[in-house]
PDB file of N, CA, C and O in Angstrom:
ATOM      1  N   MET A   1     108.297  91.471  85.012  1.00  0.00           N
ATOM      2  CA  MET A   1     109.003  90.306  84.560  1.00  0.00           C
ATOM      3  C   MET A   1     110.436  90.653  84.170  1.00  0.00           C
ATOM      4  O   MET A   1     111.381  89.957  84.543  1.00  0.00           O
ATOM      5  N   ARG A   2     110.581  91.733  83.418  1.00  0.00           N
ATOM      6  CA  ARG A   2     111.912  92.073  82.922  1.00  0.00           C
ATOM      7  C   ARG A   2     112.878  92.305  84.080  1.00  0.00           C
ATOM      8  O   ARG A   2     114.011  91.824  84.053  1.00  0.00           O
ATOM      9  N   GLN A   3     112.437  93.034  85.085  1.00  0.00           N
ATOM     10  CA  GLN A   3     113.314  93.311  86.231  1.00  0.00           C
ATOM     11  C   GLN A   3     113.678  92.011  86.953  1.00  0.00           C
ATOM     12  O   GLN A   3     114.836  91.806  87.315  1.00  0.00           O
ATOM     13  N   TRP A   4     112.709  91.148  87.159  1.00  0.00           N
ATOM     14  CA  TRP A   4     112.984  89.870  87.833  1.00  0.00           C
ATOM     15  C   TRP A   4     113.980  89.051  87.025  1.00  0.00           C
ATOM     16  O   TRP A   4     114.912  88.467  87.577  1.00  0.00           O
ATOM     17  N   ARG A   5     113.774  89.012  85.715  1.00  0.00           N
ATOM     18  CA  ARG A   5     114.668  88.229  84.856  1.00  0.00           C
ATOM     19  C   ARG A   5     116.065  88.852  84.841  1.00  0.00           C
ATOM     20  O   ARG A   5     117.065  88.135  84.880  1.00  0.00           O
ATOM     21  N   ALA A   6     116.136  90.180  84.785  1.00  0.00           N
ATOM     22  CA  ALA A   6     117.426  90.865  84.792  1.00  0.00           C
ATOM     23  C   ALA A   6     118.183  90.621  86.093  1.00  0.00           C
ATOM     24  O   ALA A   6     119.414  90.631  86.117  1.00  0.00           O
ATOM     25  N   GLU A   7     117.439  90.401  87.169  1.00  0.00           N
ATOM     26  CA  GLU A   7     118.066  90.117  88.459  1.00  0.00           C
ATOM     27  C   GLU A   7     118.499  88.656  88.573  1.00  0.00           C
ATOM     28  O   GLU A   7     119.034  88.245  89.602  1.00  0.00           O
ATOM     29  N   GLY A   8     118.270  87.874  87.524  1.00  0.00           N
ATOM     30  CA  GLY A   8     118.732  86.494  87.506  1.00  0.00           C
ATOM     31  C   GLY A   8     117.721  85.468  87.973  1.00  0.00           C
ATOM     32  O   GLY A   8     118.073  84.311  88.200  1.00  0.00           O
ATOM     33  N   TYR A   9     116.472  85.874  88.120  1.00  0.00           N
ATOM     34  CA  TYR A   9     115.446  84.921  88.533  1.00  0.00           C
ATOM     35  C   TYR A   9     115.242  83.869  87.442  1.00  0.00           C
ATOM     36  O   TYR A   9     115.244  84.191  86.254  1.00  0.00           O
ATOM     37  N   THR A  10     115.070  82.633  87.846  1.00  0.00           N
ATOM     38  CA  THR A  10     114.729  81.560  86.914  1.00  0.00           C
ATOM     39  C   THR A  10     113.259  81.698  86.548  1.00  0.00           C
ATOM     40  O   THR A  10     112.513  82.451  87.174  1.00  0.00           O
ATOM     41  N   TRP A  11     112.858  80.954  85.521  1.00  0.00           N
ATOM     42  CA  TRP A  11     111.429  80.969  85.158  1.00  0.00           C
ATOM     43  C   TRP A  11     110.580  80.448  86.312  1.00  0.00           C
ATOM     44  O   TRP A  11     109.476  80.941  86.540  1.00  0.00           O
ATOM     45  N   ARG A  12     111.079  79.473  87.028  1.00  0.00           N
ATOM     46  CA  ARG A  12     110.351  78.930  88.184  1.00  0.00           C
ATOM     47  C   ARG A  12     110.196  80.004  89.265  1.00  0.00           C
ATOM     48  O   ARG A  12     109.127  80.141  89.860  1.00  0.00           O
ATOM     49  N   ALA A  13     111.266  80.761  89.514  1.00  0.00           N
ATOM     50  CA  ALA A  13     111.207  81.829  90.521  1.00  0.00           C
ATOM     51  C   ALA A  13     110.266  82.946  90.086  1.00  0.00           C
ATOM     52  O   ALA A  13     109.557  83.520  90.913  1.00  0.00           O
ATOM     53  N   ILE A  14     110.256  83.253  88.799  1.00  0.00           N
ATOM     54  CA  ILE A  14     109.330  84.273  88.292  1.00  0.00           C
ATOM     55  C   ILE A  14     107.890  83.822  88.486  1.00  0.00           C
ATOM     56  O   ILE A  14     107.040  84.616  88.889  1.00  0.00           O
ATOM     57  N   ALA A  15     107.610  82.565  88.206  1.00  0.00           N
ATOM     58  CA  ALA A  15     106.261  82.037  88.422  1.00  0.00           C
ATOM     59  C   ALA A  15     105.874  82.131  89.892  1.00  0.00           C
ATOM     60  O   ALA A  15     104.743  82.497  90.211  1.00  0.00           O
ATOM     61  N   ALA A  16     106.797  81.807  90.786  1.00  0.00           N
ATOM     62  CA  ALA A  16     106.509  81.881  92.218  1.00  0.00           C
ATOM     63  C   ALA A  16     106.266  83.328  92.648  1.00  0.00           C
ATOM     64  O   ALA A  16     105.374  83.591  93.455  1.00  0.00           O
ATOM     65  N   CYS A  17     107.049  84.267  92.117  1.00  0.00           N
ATOM     66  CA  CYS A  17     106.850  85.684  92.434  1.00  0.00           C
ATOM     67  C   CYS A  17     105.500  86.172  91.905  1.00  0.00           C
ATOM     68  O   CYS A  17     104.796  86.927  92.576  1.00  0.00           O
ATOM     69  N   ALA A  18     105.151  85.738  90.708  1.00  0.00           N
ATOM     70  CA  ALA A  18     103.848  86.111  90.147  1.00  0.00           C
ATOM     71  C   ALA A  18     102.727  85.542  91.008  1.00  0.00           C
ATOM     72  O   ALA A  18     101.727  86.220  91.244  1.00  0.00           O
ATOM     73  N   ASP A  19     102.877  84.318  91.477  1.00  0.00           N
ATOM     74  CA  ASP A  19     101.878  83.725  92.376  1.00  0.00           C
ATOM     75  C   ASP A  19     101.694  84.595  93.617  1.00  0.00           C
ATOM     76  O   ASP A  19     100.569  84.867  94.037  1.00  0.00           O
ATOM     77  N   ASP A  20     102.816  85.028  94.199  1.00  0.00           N
ATOM     78  CA  ASP A  20     102.752  85.867  95.397  1.00  0.00           C
ATOM     79  C   ASP A  20     102.149  87.233  95.100  1.00  0.00           C
ATOM     80  O   ASP A  20     101.316  87.729  95.859  1.00  0.00           O
ATOM     81  N   ALA A  21     102.570  87.837  93.996  1.00  0.00           N
ATOM     82  CA  ALA A  21     102.134  89.200  93.669  1.00  0.00           C
ATOM     83  C   ALA A  21     100.690  89.271  93.188  1.00  0.00           C
ATOM     84  O   ALA A  21      99.965  90.207  93.527  1.00  0.00           O
ATOM     85  N   TRP A  22     100.274  88.289  92.404  1.00  0.00           N
ATOM     86  CA  TRP A  22      98.967  88.372  91.754  1.00  0.00           C
ATOM     87  C   TRP A  22      97.949  87.352  92.232  1.00  0.00           C
ATOM     88  O   TRP A  22      96.798  87.356  91.795  1.00  0.00           O
ATOM     89  N   GLY A  23      98.387  86.469  93.142  1.00  0.00           N
ATOM     90  CA  GLY A  23      97.454  85.470  93.652  1.00  0.00           C
ATOM     91  C   GLY A  23      97.177  84.341  92.674  1.00  0.00           C
ATOM     92  O   GLY A  23      96.194  83.615  92.822  1.00  0.00           O
ATOM     93  N   THR A  24      98.045  84.187  91.668  1.00  0.00           N
ATOM     94  CA  THR A  24      97.885  83.052  90.759  1.00  0.00           C
ATOM     95  C   THR A  24      98.284  81.780  91.504  1.00  0.00           C
ATOM     96  O   THR A  24      98.804  81.843  92.618  1.00  0.00           O
ATOM     97  N   ASP A  25      98.043  80.649  90.895  1.00  0.00           N
ATOM     98  CA  ASP A  25      98.261  79.381  91.592  1.00  0.00           C
ATOM     99  C   ASP A  25      99.047  78.406  90.718  1.00  0.00           C
ATOM    100  O   ASP A  25      98.616  77.276  90.489  1.00  0.00           O
ATOM    101  N   SER A  26     100.202  78.857  90.234  1.00  0.00           N
ATOM    102  CA  SER A  26     100.991  78.001  89.347  1.00  0.00           C
ATOM    103  C   SER A  26     101.913  77.071  90.126  1.00  0.00           C
ATOM    104  O   SER A  26     102.502  76.149  89.561  1.00  0.00           O
ATOM    105  N   HIS A  27     102.034  77.320  91.431  1.00  0.00           N
ATOM    106  CA  HIS A  27     102.949  76.545  92.278  1.00  0.00           C
ATOM    107  C   HIS A  27     104.384  76.637  91.757  1.00  0.00           C
ATOM    108  O   HIS A  27     105.148  75.676  91.856  1.00  0.00           O
ATOM    109  N   GLY A  28     104.747  77.797  91.202  1.00  0.00           N
ATOM    110  CA  GLY A  28     106.093  78.001  90.688  1.00  0.00           C
ATOM    111  C   GLY A  28     106.399  77.216  89.432  1.00  0.00           C
ATOM    112  O   GLY A  28     107.558  76.881  89.184  1.00  0.00           O
ATOM    113  N   ASN A  29     105.387  76.915  88.631  1.00  0.00           N
ATOM    114  CA  ASN A  29     105.581  76.144  87.403  1.00  0.00           C
ATOM    115  C   ASN A  29     106.451  76.923  86.423  1.00  0.00           C
ATOM    116  O   ASN A  29     106.108  78.037  86.026  1.00  0.00           O
ATOM    117  N   GLN A  30     107.574  76.332  86.037  1.00  0.00           N
ATOM    118  CA  GLN A  30     108.508  77.058  85.180  1.00  0.00           C
ATOM    119  C   GLN A  30     107.931  77.362  83.807  1.00  0.00           C
ATOM    120  O   GLN A  30     108.326  78.354  83.195  1.00  0.00           O
ATOM    121  N   LEU A  31     107.019  76.555  83.304  1.00  0.00           N
ATOM    122  CA  LEU A  31     106.396  76.860  82.009  1.00  0.00           C
ATOM    123  C   LEU A  31     105.534  78.115  82.096  1.00  0.00           C
ATOM    124  O   LEU A  31     105.458  78.891  81.143  1.00  0.00           O
ATOM    125  N   PHE A  32     104.887  78.309  83.238  1.00  0.00           N
ATOM    126  CA  PHE A  32     104.115  79.530  83.476  1.00  0.00           C
ATOM    127  C   PHE A  32     105.062  80.730  83.496  1.00  0.00           C
ATOM    128  O   PHE A  32     104.769  81.756  82.883  1.00  0.00           O
ATOM    129  N   GLY A  33     106.188  80.613  84.190  1.00  0.00           N
ATOM    130  CA  GLY A  33     107.174  81.688  84.234  1.00  0.00           C
ATOM    131  C   GLY A  33     107.738  82.010  82.866  1.00  0.00           C
ATOM    132  O   GLY A  33     107.926  83.176  82.520  1.00  0.00           O
ATOM    133  N   GLU A  34     108.007  80.974  82.091  1.00  0.00           N
ATOM    134  CA  GLU A  34     108.519  81.178  80.732  1.00  0.00           C
ATOM    135  C   GLU A  34     107.478  81.899  79.875  1.00  0.00           C
ATOM    136  O   GLU A  34     107.807  82.839  79.151  1.00  0.00           O
ATOM    137  N   ASP A  35     106.230  81.458  79.962  1.00  0.00           N
ATOM    138  CA  ASP A  35     105.162  82.102  79.193  1.00  0.00           C
ATOM    139  C   ASP A  35     105.009  83.571  79.583  1.00  0.00           C
ATOM    140  O   ASP A  35     104.807  84.426  78.721  1.00  0.00           O
ATOM    141  N   LEU A  36     105.105  83.865  80.875  1.00  0.00           N
ATOM    142  CA  LEU A  36     105.023  85.259  81.316  1.00  0.00           C
ATOM    143  C   LEU A  36     106.137  86.097  80.701  1.00  0.00           C
ATOM    144  O   LEU A  36     105.903  87.221  80.255  1.00  0.00           O
ATOM    145  N   CYS A  37     107.337  85.551  80.678  1.00  0.00           N
ATOM    146  CA  CYS A  37     108.476  86.280  80.106  1.00  0.00           C
ATOM    147  C   CYS A  37     108.340  86.442  78.598  1.00  0.00           C
ATOM    148  O   CYS A  37     108.629  87.510  78.059  1.00  0.00           O
ATOM    149  N   LEU A  38     107.906  85.397  77.920  1.00  0.00           N
ATOM    150  CA  LEU A  38     107.728  85.489  76.467  1.00  0.00           C
ATOM    151  C   LEU A  38     106.706  86.556  76.109  1.00  0.00           C
ATOM    152  O   LEU A  38     106.923  87.353  75.196  1.00  0.00           O
ATOM    153  N   GLU A  39     105.601  86.568  76.825  1.00  0.00           N
ATOM    154  CA  GLU A  39     104.552  87.546  76.542  1.00  0.00           C
ATOM    155  C   GLU A  39     105.006  88.959  76.921  1.00  0.00           C
ATOM    156  O   GLU A  39     104.711  89.918  76.208  1.00  0.00           O
ATOM    157  N   SER A  40     105.710  89.085  78.021  1.00  0.00           N
ATOM    158  CA  SER A  40     106.216  90.393  78.440  1.00  0.00           C
ATOM    159  C   SER A  40     107.191  90.953  77.409  1.00  0.00           C
ATOM    160  O   SER A  40     107.115  92.127  77.049  1.00  0.00           O
ATOM    161  N   ALA A  41     108.100  90.115  76.940  1.00  0.00           N
ATOM    162  CA  ALA A  41     109.051  90.556  75.915  1.00  0.00           C
ATOM    163  C   ALA A  41     108.317  90.977  74.651  1.00  0.00           C
ATOM    164  O   ALA A  41     108.653  91.990  74.039  1.00  0.00           O
ATOM    165  N   ARG A  42     107.322  90.203  74.264  1.00  0.00           N
ATOM    166  CA  ARG A  42     106.549  90.534  73.064  1.00  0.00           C
ATOM    167  C   ARG A  42     105.858  91.889  73.219  1.00  0.00           C
ATOM    168  O   ARG A  42     105.878  92.711  72.303  1.00  0.00           O
ATOM    169  N   LEU A  43     105.249  92.115  74.383  1.00  0.00           N
ATOM    170  CA  LEU A  43     104.554  93.385  74.612  1.00  0.00           C
ATOM    171  C   LEU A  43     105.511  94.575  74.611  1.00  0.00           C
ATOM    172  O   LEU A  43     105.132  95.684  74.236  1.00  0.00           O
ATOM    173  N   LEU A  44     106.748  94.339  75.030  1.00  0.00           N
ATOM    174  CA  LEU A  44     107.748  95.403  75.049  1.00  0.00           C
ATOM    175  C   LEU A  44     108.478  95.545  73.714  1.00  0.00           C
ATOM    176  O   LEU A  44     109.311  96.436  73.549  1.00  0.00           O
ATOM    177  N   GLY A  45     108.163  94.664  72.762  1.00  0.00           N
ATOM    178  CA  GLY A  45     108.822  94.710  71.467  1.00  0.00           C
ATOM    179  C   GLY A  45     110.273  94.259  71.534  1.00  0.00           C
ATOM    180  O   GLY A  45     111.101  94.690  70.732  1.00  0.00           O
ATOM    181  N   GLU A  46     110.578  93.392  72.489  1.00  0.00           N
ATOM    182  CA  GLU A  46     111.944  92.922  72.675  1.00  0.00           C
ATOM    183  C   GLU A  46     112.078  91.472  72.242  1.00  0.00           C
ATOM    184  O   GLU A  46     111.087  90.753  72.120  1.00  0.00           O
ATOM    185  N   ASN A  47     113.293  91.060  72.015  1.00  0.00           N
ATOM    186  CA  ASN A  47     113.574  89.687  71.601  1.00  0.00           C
ATOM    187  C   ASN A  47     113.601  88.788  72.841  1.00  0.00           C
ATOM    188  O   ASN A  47     114.466  88.959  73.700  1.00  0.00           O
ATOM    189  N   PRO A  48     112.679  87.843  72.948  1.00  0.00           N
ATOM    190  CA  PRO A  48     112.654  86.966  74.125  1.00  0.00           C
ATOM    191  C   PRO A  48     113.833  86.009  74.189  1.00  0.00           C
ATOM    192  O   PRO A  48     114.048  85.362  75.214  1.00  0.00           O
ATOM    193  N   ASN A  49     114.599  85.909  73.109  1.00  0.00           N
ATOM    194  CA  ASN A  49     115.768  85.038  73.096  1.00  0.00           C
ATOM    195  C   ASN A  49     117.059  85.773  73.420  1.00  0.00           C
ATOM    196  O   ASN A  49     118.132  85.170  73.429  1.00  0.00           O
ATOM    197  N   ALA A  50     116.961  87.074  73.687  1.00  0.00           N
ATOM    198  CA  ALA A  50     118.129  87.891  74.001  1.00  0.00           C
ATOM    199  C   ALA A  50     118.119  88.259  75.486  1.00  0.00           C
ATOM    200  O   ALA A  50     117.104  88.110  76.167  1.00  0.00           O
ATOM    201  N   ASP A  51     119.259  88.739  75.974  1.00  0.00           N
ATOM    202  CA  ASP A  51     119.329  89.203  77.359  1.00  0.00           C
ATOM    203  C   ASP A  51     118.374  90.358  77.557  1.00  0.00           C
ATOM    204  O   ASP A  51     118.209  91.146  76.625  1.00  0.00           O
ATOM    205  N   PRO A  52     117.742  90.515  78.682  1.00  0.00           N
ATOM    206  CA  PRO A  52     117.864  89.666  79.856  1.00  0.00           C
ATOM    207  C   PRO A  52     116.861  88.510  79.875  1.00  0.00           C
ATOM    208  O   PRO A  52     116.799  87.748  80.840  1.00  0.00           O
ATOM    209  N   TRP A  53     116.085  88.390  78.809  1.00  0.00           N
ATOM    210  CA  TRP A  53     114.990  87.421  78.822  1.00  0.00           C
ATOM    211  C   TRP A  53     115.450  85.973  78.820  1.00  0.00           C
ATOM    212  O   TRP A  53     114.801  85.125  79.431  1.00  0.00           O
ATOM    213  N   ASN A  54     116.530  85.675  78.161  1.00  0.00           N
ATOM    214  CA  ASN A  54     116.948  84.281  78.066  1.00  0.00           C
ATOM    215  C   ASN A  54     118.402  84.104  78.426  1.00  0.00           C
ATOM    216  O   ASN A  54     118.913  82.984  78.396  1.00  0.00           O
TER     217      ASN A  54
END
């Protein structure tokens, strides 16, 4: 997630990439992408409101 976000992917694009990579079925739902980024930042001990997350 962090690399995708750092490359400028939107939350919708991250959701679509996750769908492709993991076989999830969010249809590129931006809320799914946002949740993935929030959880990833939390697991890394990073601020989800700071770059590159937001």
